[in-house]
N, C-alpha and C positions, 0 to 999 in steps of 0.2 A: 931739648923742646922743640929745636929748630929742626931736628930729622924727624919728629911726630907729626908738625904743620905740613912737613913736605910729603910724609906719607899721605895724610888724609887730602891734599890738593889730588895727590896722582889718582886716589880712591874714586873722587866726585869726578873725574876727566874722564877716567875709565867706565864709569857709571851713565854719563853723560853720551857717551859713546856708544855703549852698549841700547842705550834707550833710543838714541839716534837709528841705528840699524835695524832695531827690533821695526820702528814706525815706518822707515821706509821698505820695509818688508813686506808689510801689511797695508799700505797704500793703493789704494785702486786707480788706476790710469787709464785715461781715457784716449786706448787706441783705436785707430780706422780699422773696420771690420775688414778680414783676409777673404778674397774672391778667390773660392774655387776653380779651376777650369780643366777642359776636359781634354785629355791628349791631344794633341794635336790639331786642337781647334781653340780660336777665339774666342769663345761664346760660354757664358758661365753656364754652370751647371744647374739644370732644370730652365734653361731656354731653348724652347722648339727652335731646330734650325730647320729651313724649308731646303729641299733638295727638286730643282728643277729637273719635273720629270720631259722625257721627249715626247716632240709632236703626235699628239694621236695615240697616247700611252692609253687611252680609255676602253680603247678598240683592240688592244692585244690579245689575240688566242682566238677573234671572233673569224668565223669564216668569211673570209672573202678580203681578206687583210694579210698584210706582210709587215717583219720586223727586219728592217738593215739589217744585216750582217756587215761585217769588216772585209773591204774590197769592193763591195757591190758597187754598182753604177746605174742611175734611174733606168738608164738604156738597157742593159741586162737585165734588171728587175721587169722592164716591160718584156723584152724580146723572150724571156723564160714565162710570162705569162702569160702571152699570146696578147698584150695589148699594145697600144701607145703610149712612147713615154710622156706626151703633153696631154694624154687622157688623166694617166694616172697623176700628173702634176695636178691637172685640174681636180678629180675627184678627191687628193690628200688636201688639197688649198695649199699648194708649196709655196712660199714668198717667192722663193729663189728655186728654181727647177734644176740649177746647177750645183746646189749641194745640197747633201741629204747627210745626216747623220747617221751610225749606229746605236740602234735601240727606237729608229724611230718608225712610227706607223705608218705605212702607206696603204692607201686604198687601190687593189688592183681589179676590181670588178667595176662596172657602172653602177650608182648606186639606183633603187628602183623607182621607176619615172610614176606617179600616176594623173591616168587620164581621168578626163570627167566623161561619166558616162549618160549619156542622152537617152532618155526613157522616151517611149512613144506615148503622145498626148490623143488620145481618146477624143472622141466629139461626144459632147455630152448631151443627153436627152432632153431634149426641149418640151416642157411642160404648158399644159393652159395658163397656169398661173404665169408663170416665167417671161409672157411674152411681152410684158410691158417693161421688163426689169432690161438694162443696158447689158448687151452681150460681154461675156468676159474675153478679155484680150489672151489668147493663147502666148506663153512665154516663147520666144526667138529661141531655136536650138543652138546650142552653143557648141563648137565642132570641136575633139578633142585635140589638145595642143601638141604638134607633131617637132621631132628634132629636127634643126637647120643641116645635121652633118649628112653625108654623102650617101647615100642607103647603099647595102652591100647585101649580095647573097644571103639568105638565111642557112642552106644546108651547103655541104660540100659536094652534092649530085648537079650542083650548078654549075660547078667550075667546070670550065674545058682548059687544060693546062697545054703551055708549048714550053720546048727548049730554051733555055732561055741566055743560051752561046751554042754555037754550032763548031765548038772544038772536040777534041776526042775525050773521053773522062780519062784522066788522072789521076782518081784514087776515088773509090767507093764509099759509101756510108757506112760508119760504123760507131754504134753508141759509144764507146768510150775514146775510140781516136779521132774520129773523122765525124762531125754530126751533119755532114752534108756530102756534096758532089762534089770535086775538083775536077773543073773543067779548060783544058790547055787552048791556048791562042795564044794569039800576037796582039800587041801592045796597040791600041787603039782599036781593036775589034769589037763591033756593036755586042752590045749588054740588051735585052729586051725582057721587057715584063713577061713573066711566064702566064700571066692570067690577069684579067680585070681587078682593078682595086683601086687602094687610095695609097699615096705616099705619107709614112707615117713616121719616118724618121729618115736623114739625110746628113752624114756626118763623118766623125774619124774616133769620137770617143768611146769604144769598144776596143779593148786591148785583144791585140791577136786579129784583127777582121782589118783594118785600115780602111780606106773609103769606103763607107757601107750605108748602103740602101735597105728599106725594111717595108714592106708592102703589107698591106692588110686587106685580105680578098672577102673575107665575111667574117662572122664572130668566132668562125672554127680555126681559119688557116690564117698564117701569115707567111711570105718568102722572104728569104736575106741573100743581098748580092754584095759579097767582100772582095777585098783588092783591088778596086777600080782604079784606074787610071784619073777620069775626069767624069765628075755626076752631072747629069744633064736634068735633071727633075729638082722639085723643093718641096718642102713636107705639106702635107692635106690639097696636094695636089692630085687628080683623078687620073688614072692612065688607063689605056686598052691592052686588051693582048696582042704582044709583039712587037710592042711601041718601043722604040730605042730610050732607055732610061740612062745608059753610063758607056762608058768606053773602057775596054779591058786595059788594067795593068797589074803591076806588083806591090801595091803600096801595104806595107807591114807582111810582106811573103817574100820564099826564097826564090819565086819566079814569075813570068806571066801566067794568070791562071786568073780564072772565077769560081770564086765557093760560094756555093748554093745551097740552102737548107729550106728546108720546108718544114713549118711549126705549125703540129696540131695542138691546140689550144696550149701551145706554148713548148710543147716535148717535141723535139727533134724527130723526126721520121723520114726513112727513106724517100728521096726524091725520084728515085729510080720507081716505084710502084705509082706514081702517080703520073708519070712523063711518057708521050707515044714512046710507043718502039722506034726506033733509027732505022 
């Protein structure tokens, strides 16, 4: 009898254990929801990720704009597009002209300026019935707004070129290897402006050119004077043809020489075709 009671007790315990396991298996647990995240991102799925666009991205591909490429500098972009670095910085509204980023869109042509057009005011016909009326006061003519920048000639035919140095030509123009003329001389020899113009760059920020001066002569032509020992002008200064602007040197060069370039709308052209015969 004792054995029978023991069996019944074990049976009841087994049943209780079985019922407990079943209840636990069917119990609904309150777990925190699992957030699935995108690989490589800390933002949850469905969250909009804002990507910072480069400055001026809305103008990408438009005429008159340039997308910065790896290795670009503002000086090189300006030289190759026939513009002043400071002008491009102004037109592109750069906060720091010394820092540009790959993909950034720069404006390389001046914005179109709108001038106020003044129409001629014709004298009104006075009739007998209007003699007792007060005369109308004609509006004061408004003159068009003019730029404060130093004016430059509009066409290349107005340019009279001179040689920028008196030495012999060491290397001629080559579209691939040499984008200008290399003129020999001694350290300290004068380097002069090849034509009237305005200084748009002075510095050593363009690799391979050393101490460099860039002059803008009109809306078509720039000239560049590289490897100088001493720079004698400053940016935005007006210079005259034949005026000494630098002393010849060998900065970033293998010997003392002047590297001289003529750029027509940013494209290098053979200076020998513009300079007078020696």
